[in-house]
Backbone as a ProteinNet text record, in pm:
[ID]
protein_1_A
[PRIMARY]
MTNQQVHVAIAILYQDNKFLMQLRDNIPNIPYPGHWALFGGHIEPGETPDVAVQREILEEIGYTLPSFFAFDCYPDETVVRHVFHAPLLVEFHELELNEGCDMGLLTPEDIRQGKFYSKNVGEVRPLGSAAQQILLDFMSQ
[TERTIARY]
-1586.1	-1507.5	-1433.2	-1478.2	-1439.6	-1277.9	-1238.6	-1119.2	-1139.7	-1069.7	-1100	-1031.2	-1112	-1072.1	-960.5	-823	-773.3	-827.2	-786.3	-810.9	-716.6	-677.1	-552.7	-598.7	-537.4	-557.9	-465.1	-482.1	-390.4	-402.4	-321.1	-325.6	-297.2	-381.1	-339.3	-270.3	-131.6	-26.2	-30.7	-79.3	-32.4	24.8	106.7	169.2	200.6	155.7	191.3	130.9	-6.4	-43.4	-1.7	102.5	164.3	131.8	157.6	100.7	220.4	213	348	289.6	428.1	386.3	511.7	523.2	618.2	644	774.5	774.7	794.1	717.6	745	834.5	884.4	978	970.3	1071.8	1060.3	1052.5	966.3	947	832.3	815.3	724.3	607.4	586.1	490.5	404.3	437.1	365	266.9	177.8	64.8	184.3	171.3	213	377.8	436.5	607.6	674.9	753.2	816.7	743.9	620.7	513.1	490.7	487.7	448.7	292.4	270.1	166.9	141.4	42.3	24.8	82.4	99.8	159.6	55.6	68.2	-17.6	-5.2	-120.1	-78.7	-198.4	-172.4	-242	-310.8	-449.3	-520	-486	-458.2	-410.2	-562.5	-568.4	-690.6	-723.1	-810.8	-872.2	-838.7	-817.6	-758.6	-844.7	-917.2	-996.8	-902.5	-969.1	-883.3	-807.7	-901.9	-804.6	-700.8	-693.9	-570	-476.5	-526.9	-429.8	-321.4	-409	-330.2	-255.7	-268.5	-178.3	-52.5	-50.9	56.7	108.1	53.1	120.4	217.9	161	238.2	343.5	339.7	460.1	547.2	500.1	623.7	671.2	598.6	659.7	764.9	724.4	810.4	825.6	791.6	807.4	728.3	651	541.8	406.1	411.3	262.6	151.7	77.9	-51.5	-96.6	-136.3	-197.4	-366.8	-424.1	-584.3	-590.1	-675.9	-695.8	-834.6	-877	-1017.9	-1034.1	-1151.9	-1177.2	-1198	-1148.6	-1193.4	-1305.8	-1251	-1331.4	-1259.3	-1380.8	-1334.3	-1339.9	-1243.8	-1231	-1215.8	-1334.3	-1311.1	-1317.9	-1227.4	-1223.8	-1231.9	-1168.4	-1187.6	-1108.8	-1003.1	-918.4	-871.8	-894	-864.6	-972.9	-984.5	-1045.7	-968.7	-995.5	-865.6	-943.2	-928.3	-987.6	-888.7	-943.1	-837.9	-876.3	-758.9	-774.6	-688.1	-714.3	-609.2	-581.7	-449.8	-417.6	-320.6	-290.2	-187.3	-40.6	52.4	202.8	270.7	286.7	296.2	450.3	544.1	689.8	752.1	873.4	962.5	988.6	969.9	988	1124.8	1246.5	1363.8	1337.6	1258.3	1260.1	1169.4	1118.2	1065.9	1175.6	1128.1	1251.7	1177.9	1222.1	1208.1	1216.2	1129.2	1151.8	1099.5	1018.7	961.9	961.8	982.6	966.2	1152.2	1152.6	1275.6	1292.4	1186	1194.2	1048.7	1066	950.4	943.1	845.5	832.6	712.8	734.8	610.9	564.9	452.9	391.9	305.2	326.3	215.6	82.6	-36.9	-127.8	-102.4	-10.3	21.7	83.3	185.5	251.2	148.5	48	-36.1	-93.8	-174.9	-240.3	-177	-16	43.3	111.8	52	68.3	216.6	317.4	449.6	522.9	662.6	736.4	868.3	950.5	1104.2	1136.7	1223.6	1297.1	1425.7	1466.8	1626.9	1701	1634.2	1698	1735.1	1638.1	1629.7	1699.7	1669.1	1730.8	1679.1	1524.9	1440.2	1301.7	1240.2	1070.8	1000	910.2	829.4	678.5	578.6	466.5	370	273.4	201.8	108.9	69.8	-3.8	-149	-217.1	-373.1	-418	-432.8	-529.3	-515	-374.2	-322.4	-337.1	-331.7	-346.1	-497.2	-620.3	-752.6	-784.5	-762	-789.1	-725.5	-597.9	-571.1	-644.2	-687	-775.9	-882.1	-971.2	-1089.7	-1070.5	-955.7	-937.2	-930.7	-850.1	-828.5	-943.1	-1030.4	-1178	-1246.7	-1236.5	-1345.6	-1306.2
1503	1529.3	1408.7	1409.9	1280.1	1286.7	1219.3	1210.9	1245	1329.5	1325.8	1208.4	1139.2	1025	1076.6	1034.7	1068.3	995.3	1051.9	1011	956.8	828.4	805.8	746.3	745.6	683.9	582.9	482.7	374.3	270.6	235	142	13.1	-104.8	-213.3	-218.6	-225.6	-236.5	-383.7	-447.4	-572.4	-615	-728.4	-762.1	-908	-1013.6	-1122.7	-1216	-1177.5	-1236.1	-1216.7	-1077.5	-1066.7	-924.5	-890.5	-752.3	-684.5	-544.5	-460.6	-397.2	-420.4	-384.7	-320.3	-252.1	-143.3	-165	-240.5	-231.8	-99.4	-77.7	55.2	75.7	178.1	218.9	143.7	154.1	98.8	218	294.3	391.7	384.3	399.7	372.8	475	572.2	661.6	665.5	551.6	551.8	425.1	449.6	286.8	181.8	47.2	-24.4	-50.7	21.7	21.6	-121.7	-137.5	-258.3	-356.5	-314.1	-426.8	-388.1	-470.6	-473.3	-376.6	-295.8	-239.4	-184.4	-152.2	-103.1	40.6	69.8	220.6	336.6	439.1	560.2	644.3	747.1	812.7	924.4	1026	1099.4	1208.4	1215.3	1301.8	1428.7	1519	1668.2	1747.5	1837.8	1944.9	1997	1961.2	2011.8	1894	1820.2	1662.1	1550.9	1517.8	1407.2	1285.2	1176.2	1046.3	1008	1021.1	993.6	1048	1203.3	1261.4	1249.1	1226.9	1177.7	1037.6	953	800.5	851	895.5	954	1024.3	1080.7	1214.9	1105.7	1049.4	960.9	862.2	762.5	662.7	741	837.2	904.6	959.8	976.5	1044.4	930.7	840.5	684.7	606.7	580.6	479.5	539.9	659.6	722.7	676.7	624.9	539.9	631.6	675.4	748.7	629.1	635.4	526.9	551.8	405.7	421.9	437.6	404	369.1	295.7	356.8	284.6	322	208.5	210.2	222.2	260.2	268.8	103.1	65.5	-77.4	-55	-1	8.7	115.6	108.5	240.5	140.4	152.2	77	174.5	209.1	299.1	228.5	270.4	247.9	348.4	322.5	434.3	551.3	528.1	623.1	689.4	589.6	633.1	563.2	634.9	620.1	592.5	441	426.6	417.1	475.6	475.4	374.2	292.2	182.4	177.4	199.4	183.7	81.7	32.1	-88	-23.2	-72.5	-65.6	-151.3	-184.3	-280.3	-221.3	-248.8	-211.6	-262.9	-152.9	-170.7	-155.2	-144.6	-139.2	-223.2	-260.4	-360.8	-328.9	-422.9	-392.8	-297	-338.5	-263.3	-105.4	-81.6	47.7	152.3	110.9	175	217.1	331.6	388.3	410.9	333.4	338.4	460.5	553.2	682	699.2	604.2	600.4	450	440.6	267.1	217.4	91.2	38.5	-58.8	-98.1	-208.8	-201.6	-277.8	-307.5	-465	-502.2	-637.5	-674	-763.3	-830.1	-946.1	-968.7	-1074	-1145	-1266.9	-1381.3	-1366.5	-1451	-1442.1	-1584.4	-1624.1	-1743.7	-1654.3	-1572.5	-1481.3	-1387.3	-1327.5	-1257	-1342.3	-1469.8	-1520.8	-1583.2	-1592	-1618.9	-1532.2	-1419.9	-1277.9	-1247.3	-1278.7	-1244.1	-1278.1	-1192.7	-1174.1	-1163	-1197.6	-1167.8	-1062.2	-949.1	-860.8	-873.7	-834	-863.3	-751	-584.9	-511.4	-518.2	-566.3	-574.5	-726.6	-818.5	-949.7	-1030.9	-1000.2	-1089.6	-1070.9	-1191.4	-1194	-1082.1	-1025.3	-915.9	-979.7	-917.8	-942.2	-835.5	-855.4	-774.8	-724.2	-569.9	-512.3	-576.7	-596.8	-647.8	-583.3	-461.1	-382.3	-425.9	-418.8	-418.7	-569.9	-650.8	-827.7	-829.4	-758.2	-796.7	-737.8	-627	-550.8	-641.9	-683.1	-775.6	-906.2	-972.6	-1076.4	-1055	-942.6	-919.2	-905	-841.1	-817.1	-932.7	-1040.4	-1159.5	-1266.3	-1252.6	-1305.7	-1242.2	-1164.5	-1082.1	-1137.2
2293.3	2172.1	2079	1983.5	1888.9	1809.8	1793.5	1721.3	1549.9	1487.3	1356.6	1292.9	1196.6	1133	1028	985.3	899.7	750.4	646.5	519.9	454.8	388	281.8	186.9	73.1	-70.8	-65.1	-101	-120.2	-263.8	-288.3	-452.4	-419.7	-491.4	-494.4	-617	-633.8	-770.7	-790.2	-911.9	-954.3	-1067	-1078.3	-1213.1	-1207.8	-1289	-1295.8	-1179.7	-1133.9	-1049.8	-898.6	-876.4	-734.7	-714.7	-618.5	-565.9	-500.6	-547.4	-470.8	-325.9	-260	-123.2	-68	37.3	94	230.5	246.4	403.9	480.2	533.9	636.7	704	743.2	824.1	959.1	1040.8	1166.3	1281.6	1257.7	1319	1420.6	1566.6	1651.2	1634.1	1593	1584.5	1463.1	1363.8	1257.9	1264.5	1177.7	1205.7	1141.1	1198.4	1117.6	1098	1205.6	1160	1159.9	1038	1020	956.6	935.5	840.5	722.2	619.9	491.5	462.4	368.3	374.1	204.3	155.4	31	42.3	-102.6	-91.5	-108.3	-52	-71.4	47.2	78.9	198.5	200	283.1	381.8	214.6	233.2	141.6	185.1	94.5	139.9	142.8	206.7	199.9	78.4	56.7	-83.6	-185.8	-152.4	-281.8	-280.8	-391.6	-383	-371.8	-343	-324.4	-447.5	-544.8	-686	-731.1	-722.4	-713	-595.5	-472.6	-378.5	-384.8	-471.9	-496.1	-587.5	-681.1	-816.7	-770.2	-681.2	-615.6	-512.2	-454.6	-319.5	-415	-491.7	-558.9	-664.1	-710	-795.8	-676.5	-576.8	-490.1	-412.8	-403.3	-307.1	-408.5	-519.8	-588.1	-761.6	-801.1	-909.2	-1030.1	-997.1	-1090.1	-1118.3	-1253.6	-1308.3	-1325.5	-1266	-1233.3	-1383.5	-1479	-1573	-1514.3	-1593.8	-1590.4	-1452.6	-1340.5	-1222.7	-1163.8	-1097.2	-1050.5	-920.4	-873.2	-720.5	-673.6	-557.8	-521.3	-412.5	-269.6	-212.6	-76.6	5.1	123.4	231.4	343.6	470.9	571.7	629.8	759.7	885.9	987.4	1108.2	1201.4	1335.1	1432.6	1385.6	1319.6	1318	1199.2	1093.6	950	851.3	759.7	632.3	532.6	461.8	359.7	219.4	128.5	6.5	-84	-140.4	-174.6	-358.1	-428.9	-569.5	-604.7	-757.9	-803.5	-951.6	-958.1	-1122.9	-1161.5	-1259.3	-1316.2	-1301	-1268.7	-1245.8	-1404.9	-1472.6	-1622.2	-1660.2	-1536.8	-1561.9	-1492.1	-1514.6	-1475.4	-1309.2	-1246.7	-1081	-1047.7	-1151.3	-1082.6	-1166.6	-1224.1	-1294.4	-1187.6	-1056.9	-956.9	-855	-800.5	-737.7	-591.9	-499.5	-341.2	-284.8	-279.3	-208.4	-63.4	-4.2	109.5	146.2	300	320.8	319.5	381.4	380.4	266.3	205.6	113.2	50.1	-88.4	-170.4	-209.6	-226	-288.4	-347.4	-465	-538.4	-430.5	-376.8	-328.7	-390.3	-383.2	-410.2	-327.8	-382.4	-288	-191.2	-203.7	-97.3	23.5	-7.8	97.8	147.7	104.4	157.3	253.8	211.3	286.4	426.1	433.5	497.3	602.4	554.1	634.6	640.3	597	625.3	499.9	490.4	327.1	386.7	344.9	357.3	290.5	356	312.2	304.6	169.7	145	206.3	204.8	244.4	403.8	472.8	627.8	668.3	591	608.6	705.4	717.5	818.4	705.7	793.9	747.9	840.4	760.7	874	806.5	915.3	913.9	794.4	750.1	684	768.2	750.4	836.4	795.3	937.8	911.6	825.7	814.5	729.5	588.1	548.9	428.3	363.9	468.5	442.7	393.7	489.8	478.7	347.2	318.5	169.1	47.5	66.5	-29.8	-44.6	73.5	62.1	1.2	50.9	-28.7	-140.1	-229.3	-359.9	-419.5	-365.7	-464.2	-423.9	-361.2	-358.6	-449.6	-520.6	-610.2	-775.5
[MASK]
+++++++++++++++++++++++++++++++++++++++++++++++++++++++++++++++++++++++++++++++++++++++++++++++++++++++++++++++++++++++++++++++++++++++++++++

């Protein structure tokens, strides 16, 4: 018996050569607890990845995606990540964090270093390896 892969839709959101990331809650039963990751989430039954990413971004940060584009797909043993990208066209302070314990705009250098300071948590936290790899791939194009 094989495990069913979970499909998620996530977004690379960028502004002024910085990338918006979410600090995930430190809950042991979620992937990458306490790590920086990209916003997005599970694709619901009957939903397409592009519809899912719009819904998730609106739920998580109150942002309606402008024109957005497919970037790539990252499958592994447990999850298939459908990755989109779009500009962040509102000011950071206009976003409403509804999921996770912090969010931040990370520079390419932060991403390469693989860690970033969270004001809300008061400490440096690592980037999730999947999110870091996706952003490194994106920056190299």
